[in-house]
Each structure stands twice: as structure tokens, then as C-alpha cells.
N, C-alpha and C positions, 0 to 999 in steps of 0.2 A: 491511418489505415488506407491501404491502396485498393480498396474494394473487396479485399479478401480478409475476413476476420481470422486472426491467428489465435486469439484467446476469446472465448465466449463464456460469459457468466450466465448461468441458468438459475434464476431465483425461483426456488421451489417452496411451496407452502405445505408439501407432503400430503395433499389431498389426492383423491383418485385421479384428478386431472393432471397431476405432475408427470405421470408417465406419458401422457399424450404430448405435453410440452417437451419432454425428454426425447421422444421419438423425432420430433421436428428438429431439435438441436443436434441430435446425432446425425441426421441426414445432412444438415448444413455443415457440420464439422467434418464429416467424411468427404464432402465435396471440396472443402478448402483445406483439409489436413490441419484442423484447428484443435486446440486444447479446450476441453469443457471443464468449467469449475461449477459444480453443483453447490449452491449457496442457500442455506436456510438460516433465518434469523428468528430468535425467540424474543418477542417483544416484552416490555415490562408489564407486570400484572396491573389490572385496573385498580383504581383507588377503592378502598373498602374491602378488598379481598382478605386482608389480615384479620378482619372481624370473624370470618368463618374458617379460614385455613391458616396454617403456618406458612408464610410466603416462601421462605428458603427451601423448605421441604417440597413444596408444590413446584417451584421452579426446577429443583434438582430432578424430580420425577419426570417433569415435562422434558427436560434436557436429555434424560436417559432414553425416553421413548422416541424423541426426535432423532437422536443419534442412531438408534436402532433402525428407524425407518429410512434415514438418510443413507446409512450403510447398505441397506437392501437396494435402494435406488442406485447407488454407486455400483454395486455388484451387477445389477441388470445392465447398466451402461457399459461397464468393463467387459461384459460377456460379448458385446458386439462392437466395441470400439475401445482401443487401448489407452487413449489420451484423456482420461477422465480422473477427476479427484473431487472430494467434497470438503466443505467447510461449514462449521456450525458456529454461530455468533449470537451474542446477547446485545440487545439495544433496539433502537428504532429502525425498522426495516429499510426505509428509503435512505436514511443516512448511512447505514452500514453498507448497503449494496453499492451506493454511489462511491463511498470511500474505498471499498475494496476494488471496485472497477478502476478507480484512479491508481491505487497502489499496484495493482496487477497489470496495469496498462492494457486493460481489456478493450477490445475493438467493438464489442456488441454485448448488450444485456438482453436476455430473453426472459419474459415473464408471462405467466398465464393470467388471463383476466376472466372474471366471473360476473356475468350480468346480474345486476341487483334491482333492476327496474329504473324508470326514469327519474323518480324523485330522489332516491339516494345518489344517483349519478350526478344530479344537479347540486345537491347539498353537500356531499362528502367527496373529498378527493380520494381516489383509489390509489393503491400502490403504483400501478402503471402510470397514472397521471403524475404522481410525485416524482417518479423516476425520470420521466420525460423532461420535467421542469429542472431537475437537479443534475442530471447526468452529463458528463462531458463526452460520452460516446452515444451512438444510436441505441434506441430501445425498440425491440420488436415485441409486440404483444400477440399472444396466441389466445384466441377465444376458444376456451375448452368446453364450455357447457353448450347444450343444445339451444339455439336461438329461440326455439318455440317455448322454452322454459321461462323466458323473460319477456312477457308481453310489454309492449309500448316502449321498448328501449331505443328504437331507431325511428321513431315517428317524427314528422315535422312538427315544430312548435305550434302551428296553427291547429293541428288536429288533436293535440293533447287534451285541451279543454273539452272539446266535443266528445272525445272518447271517454273522458272522466264522467261527463254528464250521462252518456249512454250507459256507462257501467252501473249507474244507480238503478237503471231500469232492467238491464239484462247483461249478464257477463258475456253471453254469446254475441249479442249485437255489438258490444264494445270491442270484443276481440276481432270480429269481422271488420268493423270500422277501422281498427288499428292496422289490420292487414292491408286494407285498401289504401290507407294513409302511407304505409310503408312502400307499397308499389308505386304510389304517386310521387314519393320523394326520390326515388331512384333516378 
């Protein structure tokens, strides 16, 4: 890549934030005359689902719904930018996205991120984190949710324990302490 991405993969989870990430990708693609590949991955069902549902039928229904939503998103993209297409795959999202990026010789992967709070962020690897670790091209994360919806996501480690202790007393005082901590860390 010479600083100008020619092919951009936009990994979408088809939630309402996908449109916000799409707008960002479209702006970047227009600026660099890039192709956008909208990519959605249907992951395997969790263990034990077969006890309650017939897995093949459940996946087929999910694939049908996902294809419909992906087509809608592609239509919105094509209405304002002609170099867009979409792909639907089954598998583990990070593996599929990085494999397709390599196969398509993508110059950039764009993925939206959703704050989950500081404990899940510490314990679980998110899709953007996995993509950064596995991808052979740059990964751009777009924070789509309102930062105020995710308290304590960007606090310094020193303040986390204090905010947790305060939260036992009062949610308001913990939130205000976390805001002070966030401004202190900047």
C-alpha cells in the first residue's frame, strides 16, 4: 500500500452502528477511489443450541436474514458510491476476515467497536483486537457507540479499584470519579 487504500474491507455485524462505519468507509473510499467490500461473517452456534433448536434450520434462517440486511446495506452504499460489493461467510469472524483480506489483497480493514466496560475488555479479546493481531494490513476501528454508554472504559488502572469501591456506595459518585480519572489520564 502506498498510503492510499485501493481495496477496503468493511467488517459489519449488521447492527445499527454498521451504517455509521459505512459512512466513514465511504468517505475514505471516495477520497482514494477505493473499492469497498462489505463483509459479514456468521459464526458457529454456541454449544448446546441443538438441545433447543435444530441447528441447520437456525443457521439457514440467520443466513437468510443476514443476506437481506447485507443487501440493504450494500444498496445504501451503492446509492452514493459505485465501487461496493458484499460477501457473506460462515466461520470464525477474525479468521475469515483476515483470510479474505489476504486473498483480496486488501489495503485496510475497517471494523466498528462497541464498548463493553473495562472488565470484559480486560478478559475477552474483541474482534478488533483479534484483527489487529492477525491481519497483514492495517486495521481501523470505528467507535460507534456513545462513550457515555460505557462507564470506566478508558480510566487509568490506578483509578479503577477506587471507582469500583465508590460504586458500592453510590453509582453517581463512582461515575463522577471515573470522569475525573478519565480527564486525569488524558
